[in-house]
N, C-alpha and C positions, 0 to 999 in steps of 0.2 A: 544627184544625191538626194537621199531621203531628207537629210537635214535641210537642204534648199527648200524642199516642198513644205516642211513644217514652217519655215520662216515665212514663205509666201502665204500659207494658210492663215497663220496669225495676223500678218500684215493686212491681208484682205478682210479678215474678220473685224479687226479693230479700226480699219478705216471707215467701216459702216458704223461702228459704234460711236465714233467720235466725229445735203442740198441746202442751200442758203435760201432764204426767203425775204423778200421785201413786200410784206402784205399790204402796206399803205404808202407807197412811194410817193404818190402825188400829194397826199396829205402831209408827209414829212416836209416836202418842199415848201408848202404854203405855211405851215406852222413854225418852222425853224430856220428858214432861210435869213431872216432879218435879225436873229438872235445871236448875240456874241456869247458862246459857251466856253470861250477860252479861259475864263476866270475860274471855272469849276475844276476841282481835283478831288483826290481821294478823301481828304479831310474837309472838303467843302462840296458835298454831293450836288449834282445837277437836280434842280427842282423837278417834281414829277410831271408838271405841266410841259416841260421842255424835253421829256424823254423821246428818243426816236423809237419807231417800232422794234420790238424784240426780233433779234436775228441770231442765227445759230451757225456753228461750224459743223453741223451735221444735220441729218443722219447720212447723207451721201458723202462721197469723196471730194466734192466741190466745196471749198472752203468759202468763208464770208469775208468781205472786205470791210465790214461795219464792226466797230468796236463797241464794248459795253460802256454806257455813259458813266462819266466820272463819279466816283463814290458809290457805285452801285455794284451788286454781285449777280452772278448767273450760274446756274448748275445745268449742264447737259449730260444726262445719264441714259444709258441703255440698260433696261431691266435685264434683258437676256439676248444675246447674239450667238448664232450657231452657223458653222461652215463645215462643208464636207468636200472630200476630193478622193477619187479612185483612180487607179492606173496599175502600172506594173514597175517593178524594180528588179534588175538582174534576173528577169524570167519569171519572178514570183508576183502574184497579184498583191497589191497593197491597198489599204484603206487609211485615210486620215479623217478624224473628225476633231473639231475644236469648239469649245463653248467658252463664252465669257460672261461672267456674272457681274453686273453693275460697274462696267467701265464707264469713266466720267471725265468731264472737263470742268474744272473749277476756275471761274474767271472773276477778275476784279478790274473796274474802270480806274486807272491811274490819273489820266487826264482825258480831256474830251476826245483826243485822237490816239490815245495810247491805253491799251489793257494788258494785263498779265494773265497767263493761263498755266494751270497745273493739270497734266493729264494723268490719270491713275487707272491701273488694271488690277483691281482687287483681288479677283479669283479667276483663274483660267485652268480649264481641263482639256487635255489633249489625249486622244487615243490613237495610237499608231499600230497598225497591224500589217505585216509582211509575211506572206504565206501562212503558216500556223503560229508565228511568233507575235505576241501583242505585248505592247507596253503602254501603260498609262501614266501620265504625268499631270500633277495639278499643283497650283500654288499662285503666289503673287507674281504679277507681271512687271514690266519695266515702267519707269516714270519719265515723263517728258515735261520739259519747261519751255514756254513760247511767250514772245512778245509779239503784239500786233499794233503796227502804226498805220493809221489810215492816211494815205497820201492825198486823196480828194474824195469828195462825194459823201462823207459821213452823214450830213444833214440836209443836202440838197444836190440837185443834179440828176440827170438820167444815168450817169455811170458812177461807179466807185472803184477805187484801187487801194490796195494795202500791201505792205512788206511784213513777213512773219519769220524772223529767224527763230531757231529752235535747237535744243539739245536733248538728246535721249540719255538718261542715266540708267546704267544696268542694275536694276534692283530685283530682277526676276530670279526665280528658282532655276536651278540648273535644268537645261533641255527646253526651257520656256523662252529663252533669249540667247543672245550670242555673247554676253558678258563684256560687252564693249561700249564705250562712249560713242555715240554717233550724232550727227547734226545735219543741218541744212537750212534752206531758204525756201518759203512758200510765198507765192505771188498770186493772190486772188484778184479777179476782176468781175464786177457785176454790172449788168446793163438792163435798162427797161426797153422792151421792144413794143412795136405797134400791136394793137388788139389785146393790150395788157398781158402780153407774154413776158416772162423773165428769162434772161440768159445769164448763166455763170460759167466762168473759165477759171481754171487753176493750173499753174505750172509750179512744179516743186523740183528743187535740186537737192539730192541726198548724198551725203558722204557715208558709205556703208562699210562696214568691216568685212575683209575677205574671210570667208570661212575656211578654217584649217591652215590659215597662212597670215604673215604679217602684212600691214598695210591696209589701204582702203581703196575702194573704186567708187565711181560716180553712178548714180541712178537718176533718171529723168522721168518723172511722173506728170501726166497731163490728164485733165478731165473736162469735159464740157457737159453742162446740164440745161434743160429747158423746162420751165414750169409755168403753170397757170392755175388761177383759182377755178375749182370745179363747181361747187355750190355750197351755199352756207358758209361755214368757217373752214371748209376743206380744200386743201391745196395739193395738187399732184405734180409730179416731176418724172422726167426720164433722163438717163445720164449715161454717157460712155466714159469709161476709165482705161487708161493706157499706162504701162510702166515698162521702160526699156533700161537695161543694164549695160554698162560698158565692160563688164566682166566677160572674158572669153566664153563663148559657147552658151551664154545665158539667154534663154528664150524670151520672146516678147509676151507680155501679160496684158490681157484685155478682158473687160467685163461689161455687160449692159446691166444697168441698175434702174430700178424703178421704185417709188414709194409714195406715201401720203403722210401730209402733216395736217393735224387738227388743232386750231387755236381755240382753246376753251375760254381763255380770257386774254387781255392785253399782255399778261405776264406768264402764261402757262400754256404749253403745247404738248401734244402727244404726237408720235411719229412711229411709222412702221414701214418696212420695205423688203425687197429681195433683190440680190444681186447674182447674175447668171454669167458664168464663164463662157467666153467666146473663142478663147484660145486653150490649147491643151495645157499649157502651163499655169493657167488660172484655176482657182478653186471651181469645182462643179457648180456649187451654188451656195449662197449664205443668206440668212434672214435675220431681222432684228426687230426689236419693239422697245421704245424708250420714251423720254419726255425731256422738256427743258423749262426751267423755272428762274425767272428774274425777280430779285428783291432788293 
């Protein structure tokens, strides 16, 4: 169904917009391992000298297990993301293109191990062409609320793990979403490897609305990312993304992703990347350019 392709196209596009990096893991252990940060909360912010290195839940599909320090805020924004896919539908050639302008994650540290997140999709544009018929849709996307609780490794240790429940609220314009409440659980794991390599793993369980029918089905999303400092303040990563649905006859979706993160200051980063579909059901390709800012 073309509707399924639009759903996957937007999902792939926004996954890019919204890799995890631990730029100074060894320093974090030495600086914070002996500091009790449990006394800090939203109204009693963590002092700047105890802040852990800034970490993000993007730009790749692999989420971060690290939370925003208590009483601090963080914005992760993609200036522009674009995705494209081509194929055939009922014997007719089709083209799908999607653009997202300024999708963002707004975060606030509630406690040392807990932060709250608001994901917004301010402006989406989708062009769908089947044969000679073309439809263009644009407008606001869906809104997602998430909580992240760090189970271990927030300020010390070679590994870190978190649990992230979320719920998606259908605020999108018609044809830019499925007008349904959905939710799930995200489980991100991060590990420092020899030779200063970084490994990220994310497993996600989604409850997704059945298109054109009542009820929900489960989808299982996994990603694995490997990163390393390149030179100066530049960090690079490669990532493999996989999504499997329990819905009957749903194809497996897989992409190969790569990108760069440039840390201009301790509290500001720029990022860019490209994702390439390795299965027919995935987008042909997508690209993005964005930033992250902590204050």
